[in-house]
TORKOL-4160 file (C-alpha; in steps of 0.2 Angstrom, whole numbers, padded with zeros to 4 digits, m for minus):
359
<pt num="1" X="m0049" Y="m0045" Z="m0049"/>
<pt num="2" X="m0063" Y="m0039" Z="m0039"/>
<pt num="3" X="m0065" Y="m0021" Z="m0040"/>
<pt num="4" X="m0074" Y="m0018" Z="m0024"/>
<pt num="5" X="m0058" Y="m0023" Z="m0012"/>
<pt num="6" X="m0047" Y="m0011" Z="m0023"/>
<pt num="7" X="m0058" Y="0002" Z="m0020"/>
<pt num="8" X="m0059" Y="m0002" Z="m0001"/>
<pt num="9" X="m0041" Y="m0006" Z="0002"/>
<pt num="10" X="m0033" Y="0007" Z="m0008"/>
<pt num="11" X="m0023" Y="0019" Z="0002"/>
<pt num="12" X="m0019" Y="0034" Z="m0006"/>
<pt num="13" X="m0006" Y="0040" Z="0006"/>
<pt num="14" X="0006" Y="0028" Z="0003"/>
<pt num="15" X="0002" Y="0029" Z="m0016"/>
<pt num="16" X="0006" Y="0047" Z="m0017"/>
<pt num="17" X="0023" Y="0044" Z="m0005"/>
<pt num="18" X="0027" Y="0029" Z="m0016"/>
<pt num="19" X="0025" Y="0037" Z="m0033"/>
<pt num="20" X="0034" Y="0054" Z="m0028"/>
<pt num="21" X="0050" Y="0041" Z="m0022"/>
<pt num="22" X="0049" Y="0031" Z="m0036"/>
<pt num="23" X="0049" Y="0048" Z="m0050"/>
<pt num="24" X="0062" Y="0059" Z="m0039"/>
<pt num="25" X="0074" Y="0042" Z="m0039"/>
<pt num="26" X="0072" Y="0039" Z="m0059"/>
<pt num="27" X="0076" Y="0058" Z="m0060"/>
<pt num="28" X="0090" Y="0058" Z="m0049"/>
<pt num="29" X="0101" Y="0043" Z="m0054"/>
<pt num="30" X="0099" Y="0051" Z="m0074"/>
<pt num="31" X="0105" Y="0068" Z="m0066"/>
<pt num="32" X="0120" Y="0060" Z="m0058"/>
<pt num="33" X="0123" Y="0050" Z="m0075"/>
<pt num="34" X="0123" Y="0067" Z="m0084"/>
<pt num="35" X="0107" Y="0061" Z="m0096"/>
<pt num="36" X="0097" Y="0076" Z="m0092"/>
<pt num="37" X="0106" Y="0093" Z="m0087"/>
<pt num="38" X="0091" Y="0098" Z="m0076"/>
<pt num="39" X="0095" Y="0111" Z="m0060"/>
<pt num="40" X="0092" Y="0100" Z="m0042"/>
<pt num="41" X="0077" Y="0111" Z="m0041"/>
<pt num="42" X="0068" Y="0104" Z="m0053"/>
<pt num="43" X="0074" Y="0085" Z="m0049"/>
<pt num="44" X="0067" Y="0089" Z="m0031"/>
<pt num="45" X="0050" Y="0093" Z="m0038"/>
<pt num="46" X="0041" Y="0076" Z="m0034"/>
<pt num="47" X="0045" Y="0079" Z="m0017"/>
<pt num="48" X="0040" Y="0098" Z="m0017"/>
<pt num="49" X="0022" Y="0091" Z="m0023"/>
<pt num="50" X="0023" Y="0075" Z="m0011"/>
<pt num="51" X="0025" Y="0090" Z="0005"/>
<pt num="52" X="0013" Y="0101" Z="m0004"/>
<pt num="53" X="0000" Y="0090" Z="m0004"/>
<pt num="54" X="0003" Y="0085" Z="0013"/>
<pt num="55" X="0003" Y="0101" Z="0020"/>
<pt num="56" X="m0012" Y="0107" Z="0012"/>
<pt num="57" X="m0023" Y="0091" Z="0017"/>
<pt num="58" X="m0018" Y="0095" Z="0036"/>
<pt num="59" X="m0024" Y="0115" Z="0034"/>
<pt num="60" X="m0041" Y="0110" Z="0025"/>
<pt num="61" X="m0042" Y="0096" Z="0038"/>
<pt num="62" X="m0039" Y="0108" Z="0052"/>
<pt num="63" X="m0050" Y="0121" Z="0046"/>
<pt num="64" X="m0066" Y="0109" Z="0046"/>
<pt num="65" X="m0060" Y="0104" Z="0063"/>
<pt num="66" X="m0060" Y="0120" Z="0069"/>
<pt num="67" X="m0077" Y="0125" Z="0060"/>
<pt num="68" X="m0088" Y="0111" Z="0063"/>
<pt num="69" X="m0085" Y="0105" Z="0083"/>
<pt num="70" X="m0097" Y="0092" Z="0081"/>
<pt num="71" X="m0087" Y="0080" Z="0069"/>
<pt num="72" X="m0075" Y="0079" Z="0084"/>
<pt num="73" X="m0088" Y="0069" Z="0093"/>
<pt num="74" X="m0088" Y="0054" Z="0080"/>
<pt num="75" X="m0076" Y="0038" Z="0085"/>
<pt num="76" X="m0057" Y="0043" Z="0089"/>
<pt num="77" X="m0058" Y="0059" Z="0080"/>
<pt num="78" X="m0046" Y="0065" Z="0090"/>
<pt num="79" X="m0034" Y="0052" Z="0089"/>
<pt num="80" X="m0032" Y="0055" Z="0071"/>
<pt num="81" X="m0033" Y="0072" Z="0071"/>
<pt num="82" X="m0017" Y="0069" Z="0083"/>
<pt num="83" X="m0011" Y="0058" Z="0070"/>
<pt num="84" X="m0012" Y="0070" Z="0057"/>
<pt num="85" X="m0003" Y="0086" Z="0068"/>
<pt num="86" X="0011" Y="0073" Z="0070"/>
<pt num="87" X="0013" Y="0066" Z="0054"/>
<pt num="88" X="0014" Y="0085" Z="0048"/>
<pt num="89" X="0026" Y="0091" Z="0059"/>
<pt num="90" X="0039" Y="0078" Z="0052"/>
<pt num="91" X="0034" Y="0080" Z="0035"/>
<pt num="92" X="0039" Y="0099" Z="0038"/>
<pt num="93" X="0055" Y="0091" Z="0047"/>
<pt num="94" X="0057" Y="0082" Z="0030"/>
<pt num="95" X="0054" Y="0098" Z="0020"/>
<pt num="96" X="0068" Y="0109" Z="0030"/>
<pt num="97" X="0081" Y="0094" Z="0025"/>
<pt num="98" X="0076" Y="0094" Z="0008"/>
<pt num="99" X="0078" Y="0113" Z="0005"/>
<pt num="100" X="0095" Y="0110" Z="0012"/>
<pt num="101" X="0100" Y="0097" Z="0002"/>
<pt num="102" X="0093" Y="0104" Z="m0014"/>
<pt num="103" X="0103" Y="0121" Z="m0010"/>
<pt num="104" X="0121" Y="0113" Z="m0003"/>
<pt num="105" X="0120" Y="0103" Z="m0020"/>
<pt num="106" X="0116" Y="0118" Z="m0029"/>
<pt num="107" X="0129" Y="0131" Z="m0022"/>
<pt num="108" X="0139" Y="0120" Z="m0010"/>
<pt num="109" X="0138" Y="0136" Z="0005"/>
<pt num="110" X="0138" Y="0124" Z="0020"/>
<pt num="111" X="0144" Y="0105" Z="0026"/>
<pt num="112" X="0133" Y="0091" Z="0025"/>
<pt num="113" X="0132" Y="0089" Z="0044"/>
<pt num="114" X="0120" Y="0106" Z="0045"/>
<pt num="115" X="0111" Y="0098" Z="0030"/>
<pt num="116" X="0107" Y="0081" Z="0040"/>
<pt num="117" X="0103" Y="0091" Z="0058"/>
<pt num="118" X="0085" Y="0091" Z="0053"/>
<pt num="119" X="0084" Y="0073" Z="0053"/>
<pt num="120" X="0091" Y="0069" Z="0067"/>
<pt num="121" X="0080" Y="0080" Z="0073"/>
<pt num="122" X="0068" Y="0071" Z="0067"/>
<pt num="123" X="0074" Y="0054" Z="0070"/>
<pt num="124" X="0071" Y="0059" Z="0089"/>
<pt num="125" X="0055" Y="0067" Z="0089"/>
<pt num="126" X="0051" Y="0051" Z="0081"/>
<pt num="127" X="0055" Y="0039" Z="0093"/>
<pt num="128" X="0039" Y="0048" Z="0105"/>
<pt num="129" X="0028" Y="0047" Z="0090"/>
<pt num="130" X="0030" Y="0028" Z="0088"/>
<pt num="131" X="0027" Y="0024" Z="0106"/>
<pt num="132" X="0011" Y="0035" Z="0105"/>
<pt num="133" X="0005" Y="0027" Z="0088"/>
<pt num="134" X="0010" Y="0010" Z="0096"/>
<pt num="135" X="m0001" Y="0016" Z="0113"/>
<pt num="136" X="m0016" Y="0021" Z="0101"/>
<pt num="137" X="m0015" Y="0007" Z="0089"/>
<pt num="138" X="m0010" Y="0019" Z="0074"/>
<pt num="139" X="0001" Y="0015" Z="0058"/>
<pt num="140" X="0021" Y="0022" Z="0061"/>
<pt num="141" X="0028" Y="0018" Z="0045"/>
<pt num="142" X="0038" Y="0036" Z="0042"/>
<pt num="143" X="0040" Y="0038" Z="0059"/>
<pt num="144" X="0049" Y="0021" Z="0062"/>
<pt num="145" X="0059" Y="0025" Z="0048"/>
<pt num="146" X="0066" Y="0040" Z="0053"/>
<pt num="147" X="0070" Y="0033" Z="0071"/>
<pt num="148" X="0077" Y="0017" Z="0065"/>
<pt num="149" X="0088" Y="0026" Z="0053"/>
<pt num="150" X="0095" Y="0039" Z="0067"/>
<pt num="151" X="0113" Y="0032" Z="0066"/>
<pt num="152" X="0115" Y="0032" Z="0047"/>
<pt num="153" X="0111" Y="0050" Z="0049"/>
<pt num="154" X="0126" Y="0054" Z="0058"/>
<pt num="155" X="0138" Y="0043" Z="0049"/>
<pt num="156" X="0133" Y="0049" Z="0033"/>
<pt num="157" X="0136" Y="0068" Z="0034"/>
<pt num="158" X="0153" Y="0064" Z="0041"/>
<pt num="159" X="0158" Y="0054" Z="0026"/>
<pt num="160" X="0151" Y="0066" Z="0014"/>
<pt num="161" X="0161" Y="0082" Z="0025"/>
<pt num="162" X="0177" Y="0069" Z="0025"/>
<pt num="163" X="0179" Y="0070" Z="0043"/>
<pt num="164" X="0181" Y="0052" Z="0044"/>
<pt num="165" X="0188" Y="0044" Z="0029"/>
<pt num="166" X="0180" Y="0024" Z="0030"/>
<pt num="167" X="0175" Y="0013" Z="0018"/>
<pt num="168" X="0157" Y="0014" Z="0011"/>
<pt num="169" X="0153" Y="m0003" Z="0020"/>
<pt num="170" X="0158" Y="0003" Z="0037"/>
<pt num="171" X="0147" Y="0021" Z="0034"/>
<pt num="172" X="0132" Y="0012" Z="0030"/>
<pt num="173" X="0132" Y="0000" Z="0045"/>
<pt num="174" X="0116" Y="0005" Z="0054"/>
<pt num="175" X="0108" Y="0004" Z="0038"/>
<pt num="176" X="0115" Y="m0015" Z="0035"/>
<pt num="177" X="0109" Y="m0017" Z="0054"/>
<pt num="178" X="0091" Y="m0011" Z="0048"/>
<pt num="179" X="0092" Y="m0023" Z="0032"/>
<pt num="180" X="0097" Y="m0039" Z="0042"/>
<pt num="181" X="0082" Y="m0037" Z="0054"/>
<pt num="182" X="0071" Y="m0035" Z="0038"/>
<pt num="183" X="0077" Y="m0051" Z="0032"/>
<pt num="184" X="0074" Y="m0060" Z="0048"/>
<pt num="185" X="0055" Y="m0053" Z="0047"/>
<pt num="186" X="0054" Y="m0059" Z="0030"/>
<pt num="187" X="0061" Y="m0076" Z="0034"/>
<pt num="188" X="0047" Y="m0075" Z="0048"/>
<pt num="189" X="0033" Y="m0071" Z="0035"/>
<pt num="190" X="0037" Y="m0085" Z="0024"/>
<pt num="191" X="0037" Y="m0098" Z="0039"/>
<pt num="192" X="0021" Y="m0091" Z="0042"/>
<pt num="193" X="0013" Y="m0090" Z="0025"/>
<pt num="194" X="0018" Y="m0111" Z="0026"/>
<pt num="195" X="0010" Y="m0116" Z="0039"/>
<pt num="196" X="m0007" Y="m0104" Z="0037"/>
<pt num="197" X="m0004" Y="m0112" Z="0019"/>
<pt num="198" X="m0005" Y="m0130" Z="0025"/>
<pt num="199" X="m0017" Y="m0127" Z="0039"/>
<pt num="200" X="m0037" Y="m0132" Z="0034"/>
<pt num="201" X="m0044" Y="m0123" Z="0047"/>
<pt num="202" X="m0037" Y="m0109" Z="0041"/>
<pt num="203" X="m0049" Y="m0098" Z="0030"/>
<pt num="204" X="m0043" Y="m0093" Z="0013"/>
<pt num="205" X="m0044" Y="m0074" Z="0017"/>
<pt num="206" X="m0031" Y="m0077" Z="0029"/>
<pt num="207" X="m0022" Y="m0086" Z="0019"/>
<pt num="208" X="m0023" Y="m0075" Z="0007"/>
<pt num="209" X="m0017" Y="m0062" Z="0017"/>
<pt num="210" X="m0003" Y="m0069" Z="0025"/>
<pt num="211" X="0003" Y="m0073" Z="0006"/>
<pt num="212" X="0002" Y="m0056" Z="0001"/>
<pt num="213" X="0012" Y="m0051" Z="0016"/>
<pt num="214" X="0025" Y="m0065" Z="0012"/>
<pt num="215" X="0027" Y="m0061" Z="m0006"/>
<pt num="216" X="0026" Y="m0042" Z="m0003"/>
<pt num="217" X="0041" Y="m0043" Z="0011"/>
<pt num="218" X="0053" Y="m0053" Z="m0003"/>
<pt num="219" X="0051" Y="m0038" Z="m0014"/>
<pt num="220" X="0053" Y="m0025" Z="m0005"/>
<pt num="221" X="0069" Y="m0032" Z="0005"/>
<pt num="222" X="0078" Y="m0041" Z="m0006"/>
<pt num="223" X="0079" Y="m0029" Z="m0020"/>
<pt num="224" X="0085" Y="m0016" Z="m0004"/>
<pt num="225" X="0098" Y="m0029" Z="0000"/>
<pt num="226" X="0104" Y="m0029" Z="m0017"/>
<pt num="227" X="0103" Y="m0010" Z="m0020"/>
<pt num="228" X="0113" Y="m0007" Z="m0003"/>
<pt num="229" X="0127" Y="m0020" Z="m0010"/>
<pt num="230" X="0128" Y="m0010" Z="m0027"/>
<pt num="231" X="0129" Y="0006" Z="m0019"/>
<pt num="232" X="0146" Y="0005" Z="m0007"/>
<pt num="233" X="0153" Y="m0004" Z="m0022"/>
<pt num="234" X="0150" Y="0010" Z="m0033"/>
<pt num="235" X="0156" Y="0022" Z="m0019"/>
<pt num="236" X="0170" Y="0016" Z="m0018"/>
<pt num="237" X="0176" Y="0013" Z="m0034"/>
<pt num="238" X="0175" Y="m0008" Z="m0035"/>
<pt num="239" X="0161" Y="m0005" Z="m0051"/>
<pt num="240" X="0158" Y="0006" Z="m0066"/>
<pt num="241" X="0141" Y="0005" Z="m0068"/>
<pt num="242" X="0130" Y="0020" Z="m0072"/>
<pt num="243" X="0120" Y="0026" Z="m0058"/>
<pt num="244" X="0101" Y="0020" Z="m0066"/>
<pt num="245" X="0109" Y="0002" Z="m0065"/>
<pt num="246" X="0112" Y="0004" Z="m0049"/>
<pt num="247" X="0096" Y="0012" Z="m0042"/>
<pt num="248" X="0087" Y="0000" Z="m0051"/>
<pt num="249" X="0083" Y="m0011" Z="m0036"/>
<pt num="250" X="0078" Y="0004" Z="m0026"/>
<pt num="251" X="0067" Y="0006" Z="m0041"/>
<pt num="252" X="0061" Y="m0011" Z="m0038"/>
<pt num="253" X="0055" Y="m0010" Z="m0021"/>
<pt num="254" X="0047" Y="0006" Z="m0022"/>
<pt num="255" X="0037" Y="m0002" Z="m0037"/>
<pt num="256" X="0032" Y="m0017" Z="m0026"/>
<pt num="257" X="0027" Y="m0004" Z="m0012"/>
<pt num="258" X="0017" Y="0005" Z="m0025"/>
<pt num="259" X="0007" Y="m0012" Z="m0031"/>
<pt num="260" X="0005" Y="m0014" Z="m0011"/>
<pt num="261" X="m0001" Y="0004" Z="m0008"/>
<pt num="262" X="m0019" Y="m0003" Z="m0016"/>
<pt num="263" X="m0019" Y="m0016" Z="m0001"/>
<pt num="264" X="m0010" Y="m0008" Z="0011"/>
<pt num="265" X="m0030" Y="0001" Z="0018"/>
<pt num="266" X="m0029" Y="0013" Z="0033"/>
<pt num="267" X="m0023" Y="0029" Z="0032"/>
<pt num="268" X="m0030" Y="0045" Z="0040"/>
<pt num="269" X="m0048" Y="0051" Z="0038"/>
<pt num="270" X="m0045" Y="0071" Z="0042"/>
<pt num="271" X="m0033" Y="0074" Z="0027"/>
<pt num="272" X="m0043" Y="0087" Z="0017"/>
<pt num="273" X="m0056" Y="0082" Z="0030"/>
<pt num="274" X="m0065" Y="0070" Z="0024"/>
<pt num="275" X="m0069" Y="0062" Z="0037"/>
<pt num="276" X="m0070" Y="0046" Z="0029"/>
<pt num="277" X="m0061" Y="0032" Z="0022"/>
<pt num="278" X="m0054" Y="0036" Z="0004"/>
<pt num="279" X="m0067" Y="0023" Z="m0005"/>
<pt num="280" X="m0084" Y="0033" Z="0003"/>
<pt num="281" X="m0077" Y="0047" Z="m0002"/>
<pt num="282" X="m0074" Y="0044" Z="m0020"/>
<pt num="283" X="m0089" Y="0033" Z="m0020"/>
<pt num="284" X="m0098" Y="0047" Z="m0014"/>
<pt num="285" X="m0090" Y="0060" Z="m0025"/>
<pt num="286" X="m0092" Y="0050" Z="m0040"/>
<pt num="287" X="m0107" Y="0039" Z="m0041"/>
<pt num="288" X="m0104" Y="0033" Z="m0058"/>
<pt num="289" X="m0089" Y="0023" Z="m0050"/>
<pt num="290" X="m0101" Y="0011" Z="m0040"/>
<pt num="291" X="m0107" Y="0002" Z="m0056"/>
<pt num="292" X="m0089" Y="m0002" Z="m0058"/>
<pt num="293" X="m0085" Y="m0005" Z="m0040"/>
<pt num="294" X="m0097" Y="m0017" Z="m0036"/>
<pt num="295" X="m0091" Y="m0029" Z="m0052"/>
<pt num="296" X="m0079" Y="m0042" Z="m0049"/>
<pt num="297" X="m0070" Y="m0054" Z="m0064"/>
<pt num="298" X="m0065" Y="m0071" Z="m0064"/>
<pt num="299" X="m0061" Y="m0085" Z="m0076"/>
<pt num="300" X="m0073" Y="m0099" Z="m0075"/>
<pt num="301" X="m0075" Y="m0116" Z="m0088"/>
<pt num="302" X="m0091" Y="m0124" Z="m0091"/>
<pt num="303" X="m0091" Y="m0141" Z="m0099"/>
<pt num="304" X="m0108" Y="m0149" Z="m0105"/>
<pt num="305" X="m0103" Y="m0169" Z="m0097"/>
<pt num="306" X="m0120" Y="m0174" Z="m0104"/>
<pt num="307" X="m0119" Y="m0168" Z="m0122"/>
<pt num="308" X="m0109" Y="m0174" Z="m0135"/>
<pt num="309" X="m0106" Y="m0165" Z="m0152"/>
<pt num="310" X="m0101" Y="m0174" Z="m0167"/>
<pt num="311" X="m0084" Y="m0163" Z="m0176"/>
<pt num="312" X="m0092" Y="m0162" Z="m0191"/>
<pt num="313" X="m0109" Y="m0156" Z="m0188"/>
<pt num="314" X="m0114" Y="m0140" Z="m0193"/>
<pt num="315" X="m0114" Y="m0122" Z="m0186"/>
<pt num="316" X="m0132" Y="m0122" Z="m0191"/>
<pt num="317" X="m0138" Y="m0138" Z="m0180"/>
<pt num="318" X="m0125" Y="m0128" Z="m0165"/>
<pt num="319" X="m0135" Y="m0115" Z="m0167"/>
<pt num="320" X="m0151" Y="m0123" Z="m0166"/>
<pt num="321" X="m0147" Y="m0134" Z="m0151"/>
<pt num="322" X="m0140" Y="m0118" Z="m0140"/>
<pt num="323" X="m0158" Y="m0107" Z="m0145"/>
<pt num="324" X="m0171" Y="m0124" Z="m0140"/>
<pt num="325" X="m0161" Y="m0129" Z="m0125"/>
<pt num="326" X="m0168" Y="m0113" Z="m0114"/>
<pt num="327" X="m0183" Y="m0118" Z="m0120"/>
<pt num="328" X="m0182" Y="m0137" Z="m0112"/>
<pt num="329" X="m0174" Y="m0128" Z="m0096"/>
<pt num="330" X="m0187" Y="m0117" Z="m0095"/>
<pt num="331" X="m0199" Y="m0131" Z="m0097"/>
<pt num="332" X="m0193" Y="m0141" Z="m0084"/>
<pt num="333" X="m0193" Y="m0127" Z="m0071"/>
<pt num="334" X="m0211" Y="m0125" Z="m0075"/>
<pt num="335" X="m0216" Y="m0142" Z="m0072"/>
<pt num="336" X="m0206" Y="m0142" Z="m0055"/>
<pt num="337" X="m0215" Y="m0127" Z="m0049"/>
<pt num="338" X="m0231" Y="m0135" Z="m0053"/>
<pt num="339" X="m0229" Y="m0151" Z="m0047"/>
<pt num="340" X="m0223" Y="m0143" Z="m0028"/>
<pt num="341" X="m0237" Y="m0130" Z="m0031"/>
<pt num="342" X="m0248" Y="m0147" Z="m0030"/>
<pt num="343" X="m0240" Y="m0154" Z="m0018"/>
<pt num="344" X="m0244" Y="m0139" Z="m0007"/>
<pt num="345" X="m0262" Y="m0140" Z="m0011"/>
<pt num="346" X="m0263" Y="m0157" Z="m0004"/>
<pt num="347" X="m0255" Y="m0157" Z="0011"/>
<pt num="348" X="m0267" Y="m0158" Z="0026"/>
<pt num="349" X="m0268" Y="m0142" Z="0037"/>
<pt num="350" X="m0264" Y="m0146" Z="0056"/>
<pt num="351" X="m0266" Y="m0135" Z="0071"/>
<pt num="352" X="m0256" Y="m0129" Z="0079"/>
<pt num="353" X="m0258" Y="m0133" Z="0098"/>
<pt num="354" X="m0247" Y="m0126" Z="0113"/>
<pt num="355" X="m0247" Y="m0136" Z="0129"/>
<pt num="356" X="m0242" Y="m0127" Z="0145"/>
<pt num="357" X="m0234" Y="m0138" Z="0157"/>
<pt num="358" X="m0237" Y="m0133" Z="0174"/>
<pt num="359" X="m0224" Y="m0127" Z="0187"/>
């Protein structure tokens, strides 16, 4: 295990998001099964923490941006600051949806169509955000998720408000399309990984990256497909499993995303105004971590082919051999160094002659 790569490739933003989702899904499933009787405002606490961290990080980054104008000249600071503002706007839209959903689950005061209006608006905005991110070579996972699920955010509230009486399999048709496209991506990654592994000209690092991408996609998409099948059967009343079992594939998928956040790299450098990667900021804030960040662990077996020790040898003879072996190695190295020095002294000195050729 290479701790240096963990520090360098760790993405704290994705780690916080996926940990919050994992905790929320677990609590929500337990609440639906009746194992806990907490209010929904407490169930949504992991999502509140996620949004509070995002809002606080954007506010601190904006303060640093305004107070230190010379920081704006560092690399692509303008692009990263704009990306942070776009992400903040989407987080505020999600926060509005979560507040309305929590109020709906608690009081039943309004329709689900009104609850999903922020998500529908966010999906429209995310299309433009995806175009901007592609143009400026930025990551856009959250924007892409909102954009591709625009139709799902329309059909789901219609079913919940009983404006339509479709089966849940029909309601989740937009999600089925997204999952099918994801399965095509998984198949492509598997084929590409196989080609990379069998190509001798490819470096070991590229092979490792291709293998990680293939395994990550498999561990994320396949459990999500299982969850989609099981949740449709559960909502249609075809199975009687508790919700914690129904949500288990989704938890596996989120857990895989948590693990992948340690190799995700990237991240915006203007969150909290740190203006550097998270690994550099962490090492500068806690210098004692540099000692552990420069350590790598690997398993290695050493065999001494030139030595044969009888099975009935005593422990004392073994210890004596181990003690005298470094002395022999040192004496051999000393003799070699003396011989090399003697050869250097006996070498003739030849002057360097430069001959200029005429034009």
